[in-house]
C-alpha positions in Angstrom: 0.1 0.3 -0.2 1.6 3.1 -0.8 0.4 6.5 0.6 1.2 10.1 -0.2 0.7 12.7 2.5 3.2 15.2 4.3 3.0 13.3 8.0 5.5 14.3 10.5 7.8 12.8 12.7 6.3 10.9 15.2 9.7 9.5 16.7 13.1 9.8 14.8 15.7 7.3 15.9 19.5 6.7 14.6 20.1 3.4 13.8 23.4 3.4 14.7 24.2 1.3 17.8 24.9 -2.8 18.0 22.0 -4.8 20.4 22.5 -8.8 20.8 18.6 -9.3 20.4 16.2 -8.9 17.8 12.8 -8.8 19.6 11.0 -7.6 17.1 11.5 -11.2 15.4 9.9 -12.9 19.0 6.7 -14.8 18.1 3.2 -13.2 18.7 0.4 -14.5 19.0 -1.9 -14.7 15.8 -4.8 -13.3 15.8 -7.9 -14.1 13.8 -9.4 -11.7 11.3 -12.8 -9.9 13.0 -11.3 -10.6 17.1 -12.3 -7.6 18.9 -9.7 -5.1 19.9 -9.2 -5.1 23.6 -8.8 -1.0 24.8 -5.9 0.0 26.3 -6.2 1.7 29.7 -4.1 4.9 30.6 -1.5 4.4 33.7 -1.1 6.7 36.8 2.3 7.3 36.0 0.9 8.9 32.9 -0.9 11.1 34.5 1.9 12.3 36.4 4.0 12.6 33.5 1.4 14.6 31.8 1.3 17.5 34.4 5.2 17.5 34.3 5.1 17.7 30.5 2.7 20.4 30.1 4.2 22.9 33.2 7.3 22.6 30.8 6.0 23.4 27.7 3.6 26.3 29.3 7.1 27.8 31.3 10.5 26.9 29.3 9.2 26.7 25.7 10.4 29.4 23.3 6.5 29.5 21.9 4.9 31.0 24.6 1.1 29.4 24.2 -1.6 29.4 26.7 -3.3 26.1 27.6 -6.7 27.0 26.4 -9.6 25.9 24.0 -7.3 26.9 20.8 -5.1 24.6 21.8 -6.3 21.9 22.8 -8.6 22.3 19.1 -5.0 22.0 17.7 -3.9 19.4 19.8 -7.2 17.3 18.3 -6.1 18.1 14.4 -2.4 17.2 15.0 -3.8 13.9 17.0 -6.2 13.1 13.8 -3.9 13.7 11.0 -1.3 11.7 13.1 -3.0 8.2 13.2 -5.2 9.0 10.2 -3.7 11.5 8.0 -4.8 9.5 4.7 -8.6 9.7 6.1 -7.8 5.6 5.3 -9.4 4.2 8.8 -11.8 6.6 10.2 -15.3 7.1 9.3 -17.5 10.1 9.4 -19.2 8.9 12.0 -16.1 8.7 15.0 -14.8 12.2 13.4 -18.1 13.4 14.7 -18.3 11.7 17.7 -14.3 12.9 18.5 -15.8 16.5 18.5 -16.8 16.3 22.4 -13.5 16.5 23.1 -12.4 19.7 20.8 -12.6 21.8 23.6 -12.2 20.0 26.6 -9.1 18.3 26.0 -6.7 21.4 27.6 -8.7 20.8 30.7 -8.0 17.1 30.6 -4.2 17.8 30.1 -4.1 20.2 33.0 -5.7 17.0 35.1 -3.2 14.6 33.7 -6.4 12.6 32.4 -5.5 10.9 29.3 -9.3 9.2 28.8 -10.3 11.3 26.2 -7.1 10.4 24.4 -7.4 6.8 25.1 -10.8 6.7 24.0 -9.5 7.9 20.6 -6.1 5.6 20.4 -8.9 2.7 20.7 -11.5 3.8 18.3 -8.2 4.1 15.7 -6.7 0.5 16.5 -10.4 -1.0 16.6 -10.9 0.5 13.1 -7.1 -0.6 12.0 -8.1 -4.4 13.1 -11.1 -4.3 10.6 -9.3 -2.9 8.0 -6.9 -5.3 8.4 -9.2 -8.2 9.0 -10.8 -7.1 5.5 -7.4 -7.6 4.0 -7.1 -11.3 5.1 -10.0 -11.9 4.4 -9.7 -10.6 0.6 -6.6 -12.0 0.3 -8.5 -15.4 0.9 -11.7 -14.8 -0.7 -11.4 -12.4 -3.6 -8.1 -11.3 -4.2 -7.2 -14.8 -6.6 -9.6 -13.2 -9.4 -8.3 -9.6 -9.3 -8.2 -8.0 -12.9 -5.6 -6.3 -13.6 -6.7 -5.3 -16.9 -9.3 -3.0 -15.8 -9.1 0.5 -16.0 -9.2 1.6 -12.2 -7.3 4.2 -10.6 -6.1 4.3 -7.2 -5.8 7.9 -5.7 -2.6 8.2 -3.5 -3.1 11.8 -2.4 -6.0 11.2 0.3 -5.0 14.5 2.7 -8.2 16.6 1.4 -10.2 13.6 1.1 -13.6 13.8 3.0 -13.9 11.0 5.7 -15.4 7.9 4.6 -19.7 7.7 5.4 -19.7 3.9 5.6 -17.7 0.6 5.9 -18.5 -0.2 2.1 -16.8 2.8 0.7 -13.5 2.3 3.2 -13.8 -1.5 1.5 -13.7 -0.2 -1.7 -10.7 2.3 -0.8 -8.5 -0.9 0.5 -9.8 -3.7 -2.2 -7.8 -1.2 -4.6 -5.1 -0.7 -2.0 -4.7 -4.3 -1.9 -5.4 -5.0 -6.1 -2.0 -2.0 -6.0 0.1 -4.0 -3.5 -0.2 -7.2 -6.0 0.7 -4.9 -9.1 3.6 -3.8 -7.6 4.6 -7.4 -6.6 3.9 -8.2 -9.9 5.8 -6.0 -11.4 8.9 -7.3 -9.3 8.3 -10.6 -11.0 7.2 -12.1 -8.1 3.9 -15.2 -8.8 1.2 -15.0 -7.8 1.0 -17.9 -4.8 4.1 -15.8 -3.7 2.5 -12.8 -3.4 -0.6 -13.6 -1.8 1.4 -15.9 0.7 3.5 -12.9 1.1 0.6 -10.2 1.6 -1.1 -12.6 3.8 1.6 -13.1 6.3 2.4 -8.7 6.3 -1.4 -7.8 7.3 -1.4 -10.3 9.8 2.2 -9.8 11.8 0.6 -6.1 11.7 -3.0 -7.4 12.8 -0.8 -9.4 15.7 1.0 -5.9 16.2 -1.9 -4.2 16.6 -3.3 -6.3 19.3 -0.1 -6.2 21.1 -0.4 -2.3 21.9 0.8 -1.3 25.3 -0.6 1.9 27.0 2.6 3.7 26.0 1.7 3.8 22.5 -1.4 5.3 22.9 0.2 7.7 25.1 3.4 8.7 23.3 1.2 9.0 20.0 -1.0 11.6 22.1 1.9 13.5 23.7 3.7 13.8 20.8 0.6 15.4 19.0 0.4 17.9 21.8 4.2 18.7 21.9 4.2 19.2 18.0 1.4 21.9 18.5 4.4 23.7 20.3 6.9 23.3 17.3 8.0 19.9 15.2 11.5 19.6 17.5 9.4 19.4 20.8 9.2 16.0 21.2 8.3 13.2 24.1 10.2 10.1 24.3 9.3 7.3 26.3 11.9 5.5 28.2 12.4 2.7 25.3 13.1 5.9 22.9 15.0 7.8 25.7 17.3 4.9 25.2 17.3 5.5 21.6 17.2 8.6 21.7 20.6 8.9 24.1 22.3 6.3 21.7 21.9 8.4 19.0 23.8 11.3 21.5 26.9 9.5 22.1 30.3 9.9 20.4 30.9 6.0 19.7 28.1 4.6 17.2 28.2 1.2 15.7 25.1 -0.1 13.3 24.3 1.4 9.7 24.5 5.5 10.7 20.8 6.4 9.4 18.1 7.7 11.0 14.4 6.7 10.4 11.0 7.8 11.3 7.5 6.5 10.9 5.4 7.8 7.5 2.4 6.3 7.2 2.9 2.3 7.2 6.1 3.1 6.0 9.7 3.4 7.5 11.1 6.5 6.0 15.1 7.4 6.1 15.4 11.0 7.4 19.1 11.5 7.1 22.6 9.8 6.7 25.3 10.2 9.6 28.4 11.7 8.1 31.4 9.0 7.6 28.7 6.0 8.9 28.5 2.4 6.9 25.5 3.9 4.7 26.9 7.0 3.7 30.4 5.4 2.5 27.7 2.9 0.7 26.4 5.5 -1.0 23.2 3.0 -2.1 20.8 4.6 0.5 19.3 8.4 0.2 17.1 10.4 2.5 13.3 10.3 1.6 13.9 6.2 0.4 11.6 3.5 2.3 12.6 0.6 4.0 10.3 -2.1 3.3 11.9 -4.9 4.4 15.2 -6.3 6.3 17.3 -9.2 6.1 19.6 -10.4 8.5 23.0 -11.6 5.8 21.7 -14.2 3.5 19.0 -14.7 5.5 14.9 -14.8 4.1 13.9 -11.0 3.6 11.5 -9.6 6.7 8.3 -7.6 5.6 8.1 -4.9 7.3 5.1 -3.1 6.4 3.3 -1.5 8.8 5.7 -2.3 11.7 6.1 0.1 14.7 9.5 2.0 14.2 11.8 0.9 17.2 11.3 -2.8 16.0 12.7 -1.9 12.5 15.2 -0.4 14.0 16.1 -3.5 16.4 16.0 -5.7 13.2 18.1 -3.2 11.4 20.9 -3.3 14.6 23.2 -6.4 14.6 26.8 -6.6 15.3 30.0 -4.6 13.9 31.1 -6.3 10.7 27.6 -8.2 9.9 25.5 -7.5 6.9 22.3 -6.1 6.6 20.0 -6.6 3.7 17.2 -3.7 3.0 14.6 -4.1 0.9 14.2 -0.4 -0.3 11.7 1.8 -2.3 13.4 5.0 -3.7 11.4 8.0 -2.4 11.3 9.9 -5.5 8.6 8.1 -7.0 5.6 7.3 -6.0 5.6 3.8 -8.2 9.1 2.9 -8.1 10.0 -0.6 -7.8 11.7 -2.3 -4.8 15.6 -3.0 -4.9 18.1 -4.6 -2.5 21.2 -3.1 -0.9 23.7 -4.4 1.0 25.1 -2.4 3.8 28.1 -3.7 6.7 27.4 -2.6 10.0 30.2 -0.9 11.5 31.3 1.9 13.8 31.0 5.6 13.2 34.6 6.7 14.0 35.5 10.1 14.8 37.8 9.9 12.0 36.0 9.6 9.5 33.6 12.2 10.3 36.7 14.8 10.2 37.5 17.3 7.9 39.6 16.4 5.0 41.7 18.4 2.2 41.9 17.9 -1.7 43.5 20.3 -4.3 41.1 20.8 -7.6 43.0 22.4 -10.9 41.1 24.8 -12.7 42.0 26.4 -16.2 42.2 30.0 -15.9 43.1 31.6 -19.9 46.1 29.6 -19.9 46.9 29.5 -16.6 45.9 26.6 -14.4 44.9 27.8 -10.8 44.8 25.7 -7.4 41.9 25.7 -5.5 42.0 24.1 -2.2 39.1 22.4 -1.1 38.0 21.1 2.4 35.2 19.1 3.2 33.4 19.4 6.9 31.4 16.7 7.4 29.9 17.7 10.5 30.9 20.0 13.0 32.9 17.5 15.9 34.7 18.0 18.7 36.5 15.2 21.2 35.0 16.4 24.8 36.9 13.7 26.3 39.8 14.2 25.0 39.7 17.6 25.9 38.7 17.6 29.0 42.0 15.2 29.4 44.1 17.6 28.1 45.5 15.1 25.2 47.5 17.5 23.4 46.3 15.9 19.6 42.2 15.6 20.7 40.1 16.0 17.2 37.9 19.1 16.8 37.0 20.6 13.3 38.9 23.9 14.2 42.1 22.0 15.0 41.6 19.6 11.8 40.4 22.6 9.3 43.7 24.8 11.0 46.2 22.2 10.1 44.6 21.3 6.8 44.8 25.0 5.4 48.3 25.5 6.7 49.0 22.6 4.8 47.1 24.0 1.3 48.8 27.1 1.6 51.7 25.5 1.9 51.1 23.5 -1.5 50.5 27.5 -3.1 46.8 27.3 -3.4 44.9 30.4 -5.1 41.4 30.3 -3.3 40.0 28.0 -0.9 36.6 26.3 -0.6 34.4 25.6 2.3 32.3 22.4 1.4 29.4 21.9 3.9 26.9 20.3 1.3 25.1 17.4 3.4 26.9 18.8 7.1 23.8 18.2 9.6 25.7 20.2 11.8 27.0 19.4 15.5 28.6 21.6 17.6 27.7 25.5 18.3 31.4 25.9 19.8 33.1 24.7 16.8 31.0 26.4 14.4 31.8 29.5 16.0 36.1 28.9 16.1 35.6 27.7 13.4 34.0 31.5 11.8 37.1 32.8 14.0 39.8 30.8 11.6 38.7 33.5 9.1 37.2 36.6 10.4 39.0 39.0 12.8 37.2 39.3 16.4 33.4 39.9 16.4 30.1 38.6 17.0 29.1 35.1 14.8 25.7 33.9 16.3 23.3 35.3 18.7 20.8 33.0 20.7 17.4 34.6 21.7 15.7 32.8 24.9 12.0 32.3 25.5 11.9 35.4 27.7 13.6 37.5 24.8 17.0 37.8 26.3 19.8 38.0 23.6 23.2 36.2 24.2 25.5 37.5 21.3 28.4 34.7 20.5 31.9 36.1 19.7 34.9 35.0 18.6 37.4 36.8 20.5 40.5 35.2 18.8 42.3 38.5 17.0 44.0 36.2 14.5 42.8 35.7 11.1 44.6 32.0 9.7 43.7 32.7 6.5 42.6 35.9 5.2 42.3 35.0 0.9 39.3 34.8 -1.5 37.0 31.5 -0.3 33.6 30.5 -1.0 31.2 28.3 1.3 29.4 25.4 -0.9 26.3 24.5 0.7 23.0 22.4 0.3 19.7 21.8 1.1 20.8 19.1 3.6 23.5 21.6 5.4 21.9 22.6 8.4 22.2 24.2 12.1 26.2 24.6 12.8 26.5 24.6 9.3 24.2 27.3 8.7 25.7 29.5 11.4 29.1 29.2 9.8 27.7 29.8 6.1 25.8 32.8 7.5 28.6 34.3 9.5 30.5 34.2 6.5 28.2 35.7 4.1 27.2 39.0 6.6 30.9 39.6 7.3 30.9 39.7 3.5 34.0 37.2 4.0 33.5 35.2 1.2 30.5 33.8 -1.4 27.9 31.2 -0.3 27.2 29.2 -3.5 25.0 25.9 -3.7 21.3 25.7 -2.5 19.1 26.8 -0.2 20.1 25.1 3.8 17.7 23.5 5.6 16.4 25.9 7.6 17.4 24.0 11.6 17.5 27.6 14.0 16.4 26.0 17.1 18.1 25.2 20.2 16.9 22.0 22.4 17.6 20.5 25.4 16.1 17.3 27.3 14.5 17.2 30.4 14.0 14.2 32.5 10.4 13.1 33.7 8.8 10.3 35.6 8.2 8.2 32.4 10.9 9.0 29.4 12.3 12.3 28.6 11.1 15.6 27.1 13.3 17.5 24.2 12.3 20.9 24.4 12.8 24.0 22.0 14.1 26.9 24.3 15.9 28.9 22.2 16.3 30.5 18.2 19.8 30.9 16.6 19.6 34.5 14.7 22.4 35.4 12.3 24.6 38.5 12.7 23.0 40.5 10.3 19.6 39.6 12.8 18.0 37.0 10.6 17.0 34.0 11.6 18.5 31.0 10.6 15.0 29.0 11.1 13.0 27.7 8.6 14.1 30.1 5.7 18.0 28.3 6.3 20.7 30.7 4.5 20.0 31.9 1.0 23.2 31.3 -0.9 24.6 34.2 -3.1 24.6 31.9 -6.2 22.1 28.9 -6.8 23.0 25.9 -7.8 19.7 23.9 -9.4 18.8 20.9 -7.0 16.5 18.1 -7.0 15.7 18.0 -3.3 12.3 18.7 -2.9 12.1 21.7 -0.6 8.2 20.4 0.0 9.8 17.4 1.6 13.2 18.1 2.6 14.0 21.1 5.4 12.6 23.2 8.2 9.6 24.7 5.7 8.5 21.5 5.1 7.5 20.6 8.8 4.1 21.3 10.3 4.2 24.1 12.8 7.7 25.2 12.6 8.7 28.0 14.0 8.3 31.3 11.8 11.5 33.2 10.1 11.8 36.6 11.9 14.7 39.2 12.9 16.0 40.7 15.9 19.0 43.7 15.9 22.2 42.7 14.2 24.9 42.2 16.1 26.9 44.7 14.2 26.7 46.8 11.3 26.8 44.4 7.7 26.0 47.2 5.1 29.5 47.4 4.1 29.7 44.3 2.2 32.2 43.6 -0.7 30.2 40.8 -2.4 27.1 42.0 -2.6 28.7 45.2 -5.6 29.8 42.3 -7.3 26.9 39.6 -7.3 24.8 40.6 -10.4 28.1 40.4 -12.7 29.2 36.9 -11.2 25.5 35.7 -11.6 25.6 36.5 -15.6 29.2 34.8 -16.0 28.0 31.7 -14.0 24.3 31.7 -15.9 26.8 31.6 -19.2 29.3 29.4 -18.1 26.8 26.8 -17.2 24.3 27.2 -20.2 26.1 24.5 -22.2 27.7 22.5 -19.3 26.2 18.5 -19.5 26.1 18.1 -15.7 24.3 21.0 -15.1 21.8 20.5 -18.2 21.3 17.1 -17.0 20.4 18.6 -13.3 18.0 20.8 -14.3 16.3 18.3 -16.7 16.5 15.3 -14.5 14.3 17.8 -11.8 11.9 18.5 -14.2 11.4 14.9 -14.7 11.6 13.8 -11.4 8.8 17.1 -10.7 6.4 15.1 -13.1 6.6 11.8 -11.7 6.5 13.5 -8.0 3.3 15.2 -9.0 1.5 12.4 -10.1 -1.1 11.9 -7.4 -2.9 8.9 -9.3 -1.7 5.3 -10.2 -3.1 2.8 -12.6 -4.2 -0.6 -11.5 -3.7 -1.8 -15.3 -1.1 -4.1 -15.4 -0.2 -3.4 -19.2 -0.7 0.6 -18.5 1.5 0.4 -15.6 4.4 -1.5 -17.1 4.5 0.9 -20.0 4.7 3.6 -17.6 7.8 2.3 -15.8 9.5 1.3 -18.9 8.7 4.8 -20.3 10.3 6.6 -17.2 13.1 4.1 -17.6 13.6 4.9 -21.0 13.6 8.8 -20.2 16.1 8.4 -17.5 18.3 6.9 -19.7 17.9 8.6 -22.6 19.1 12.2 -19.7 21.8 10.1 -18.7 23.3 9.0 -22.2 22.4 12.7 -23.5 25.1 13.7 -20.4 27.7 11.3 -21.2 27.7 11.6 -24.9 28.3 15.6 -24.4 31.1 14.9 -22.1 32.7 12.3 -24.6 31.8 9.2 -22.5 30.5 5.6 -23.4 26.9 5.3 -23.7 25.0 2.9 -21.0 22.7 0.0 -22.6 20.2 0.5 -20.0 19.8 1.9 -16.4 21.1 -1.3 -14.7 24.6 -1.1 -16.6 27.6 -1.8 -14.6 29.7 0.7 -16.0 27.1 3.7 -14.4 28.7 5.7 -11.7 27.5 5.7 -8.8 25.7 9.0 -8.1 23.1 10.2 -5.5 19.5 11.1 -6.5 20.4 14.6 -6.2 23.3 14.4 -9.3 25.1 16.8 -6.6 25.8 14.4 -4.0 30.0 14.0 -3.4 30.9 10.9 -4.8 31.6 8.0 -2.1 34.1 5.9 -3.8 37.6 5.5 -2.2 39.5 5.1 -5.6 39.0 9.3 -7.2 40.9 8.5 -10.2 37.8 6.4 -11.3 35.2 9.2 -10.0 33.8 11.8 -12.5 35.1 15.3 -11.2 32.4 17.2 -9.3 30.5 19.4 -11.5 29.0 21.2 -8.6 32.7 22.2 -7.1 34.2 22.5 -10.2 31.5 25.7 -10.8 32.4 26.8 -7.4 35.7 27.5 -8.5 34.9 29.0 -11.7 33.0 31.5 -9.5 35.8 31.9 -7.1 38.1 32.8 -9.6 35.8 35.1 -11.5 35.2 37.1 -7.5 39.2 37.1 -7.6 39.7 38.3 -10.9 36.8 40.9 -10.4 38.3 42.2 -6.5 41.6 42.5 -7.8 43.9 40.9 -10.6 46.2 39.2 -8.5 44.4 38.1 -5.6 45.2 35.1 -4.0 45.7 33.0 -1.2 46.5 35.0 1.8 48.0 33.3 5.3 
């Protein structure tokens, strides 16, 4: 079953630690279709925890909200969207019945009364049980006779669809969903008998799990609906998910290095940990959906509809062992599943550390040498620093060494590559900025009470005063945005690439009777007074990107705190970059007008956008085959057009083994260890060209300076 619809984070867990057991494989008693769901009851501890959460939210959250009817209504809407955002389970009569709680959840929360929340959750579980029972009955009695030659279509985008009035109406929807699931498996080459067996196991497992639900499941679902009415980064963690969150925050990580979240019945990849096994393997991307997990050569376990913590337990395993994942590409609703392998390993600090290289760019008859420092994350070895180790690792210490090495290699300019850098240590972002500016403010932090703390670089030394650029993309977030924003505000260099993520809020963890609360307590602001929240950093020169801003980034999250401004920390009007931007953009556009890689990205973006915009899928097998073949043909034609323009051999198919591994975006950095076999990074080369343009416009003899 394939759903679209923007669903927010219910819980995000980094799949990174080794555990010996796989609890998700434990035997669960089989539930017969039609078995009544036993209602869950709230516990006394949950009542106490609720009052603690509300006290923290109302007194400590950045958004000073009041517990009133407006908040109550918001919570109800969020809860219904979380439970049934595709309007596929509840009936209109259920929604009408829940209206009795619209203006009273605030009173229940103040008392710690979870009965209304559990009433709604129990009704949802009842409806889920009914839907799964219908699917199992349909598989047993009617699915063998399904006709895949009809002109039926399945609507995928149901967020605005009215709630069904009758169970018969829902039956029609779920029959189409079952037909679509069967058709997907047929197109993947599976036989009908195997398809019926696989889907029966899938829905039976889901039904079993519904009936194994615990009070903590209902409680966590409701409390996260409450917390996200404040903002999407404020979350309640149950004791089990608190453990997973703390694992994510540790320095020594083992596993595949991926952060996952639940979206409808799928497990979706949110981001990859830099230097982790999945990042290095290069075969898993943000937005991909994991639908199956296997240990080594064992049989694939279908995990559609599983709880997130159960999928996490399956993916975890001993270091050096192999996990196979069956995934669906997040870019195309009708994508064919594929199986990938990842070797679990420890994410070592040195593999997340900054690295350097020198690229050579022809400048007329002269060859220019541009230094590149790739920073995957803002890291620091806190333990080494506390123990006063002379060689402890940190972003700033490593970049200082690399810059000096590059200067010894006689570079003409410098690129700081922050693409897909999700952030890290705030202290390191400030210290790193200090290598390139004199003393002065770097970032402002505004608290919930309106107090502003200006964090400064107090070291007067400027390690590097030469020409520089900062390269970013949609996955550059948090500390990356602070560094890029400061470089831009000081006019110290150009910011180039894609609009950044927009994560400009500060969270802290607070203990509770049951679990923990992660709460947003402050916002970041740039030297200019602009927030990095929601809007992110807008590059001086934009590169094309396939990242879908409606799905990736702060602005894609419901209830994200808004962009705003405060008083600047220093005067930023005398910026030497601004006067040159118009001409720099003209030169850039002229250069990429016939650049095969930039043409490829623009055309691929148009194709992917066209595919993403389709909200219906045909349930006719021949039409689906033809559509898939046409999509493959168009993608292959784009790739071969690029290859032909670059004098490279064309591919016979998309599965051609000669095809270089590239990310979906066409802008990700190559992950192969053999640099000689890599194509030049088009984005990096063009960034170097822009830097050379800037150098020529600033001063004919301008070059790198210590």
